[in-house]
N, C-alpha and C positions, 0 to 999 in steps of 0.2 A: 125170117127163116134162112134165107140165103146167106146172111152174115154169119149166123151160127154154124152153118155147114162149112163155110170158108174157114172160120176159126178152128173148128174141130178137125178139118182136113189138113191144117197146118201143123199138127202135132208131130213130133219127131220121136223115133225110137231110141235116140241118143239121150244122154243126160243133159246135154246142151244142144241147142239148135245151131244151125250153121251161122246164124247172126249173133250168137252168144247170149241169147235171151234165156236165162235160167228157168223162167216160168214156162217155157215151151218145151217141157221135158216129158219123161215117161209118165209122170203123175197126171199130166193133162191128157194122156191117151187112154185113160181108163174108160170102160164102157159108160155110156150115158144112161141115166134113169130118171124119169119124171115121177116125183113123189106126189101122191095125191091122197086125199082123205077118203074114207069109206062110206060117205053118204050114199043112200040109195039113188039110183039113176032117176033123173027127171028131165023134162024137155028143156028146162032152162037152168042156169046156175053152173057151179063148178063141176058137178058130176056129168053134165052134158058137154062141157068144154074140154076137160082134160083128156078124154080119149081122142078127140080131134087134134089136140096139140101134139100128143104123142105120135099119132099117125103122120101129121105134117112134118114133124122133126125126124121121123123114122126111128124112134126109140121106144123101148119097152117102158112099162110103168111099175112103180112100187106102190103098194097100198098100205096105208096106216089106218087101223081100225081101233075104235075105242074098246077098252077092256070091258068085260061083261059086267063088272060091278059099277061101271059108269053108265053104260047103256046096253042092256042085254040083247037088243035087236039090231044094234048098229052093224055088226059084221054080216048078218044074215042076208041082207039085200044089197050089199056093196057090189058095184059092177067090177067084174074081174077079167074082162076082155083085155088081152095083151099085158096082163100083170104077171111078172116073174118073181116078185118078192112081196111077201105080206108080213107085217109086224104089228104087234099091239102097241098102243100109245105108250104104255108104261115101259116097254122094252126100248122103244126109240128114245124116250126121255132119259133112260139110263145110259144109253150109248152117247147121247149128246152131252150129258153131264160129265161122263168120264172123259170125253174128248176135250171139254173145256178146262178140265183140271190138268191136262198134259200140256 
């Protein structure tokens, strides 16, 4: 966690950092978001871990839920604490497919 915070804290508002690293640019200063699936909360497993990871990192979460035709109940019981973005699986798939074509 501390290594991620150091890395994130090193981003610059310039297009190039003082050491000339082009990857340390405005694009690396974008808000951080932990993307998680919409499985119902349980005591164990990914739905129990991701809220803790988001809290530890101090970042909000994005939630991906299955479309109703895949699983009608998937979205109903998804944990939404600290979630600022919610998308359906088909929508995310379209975004990723478009991004890979560019």
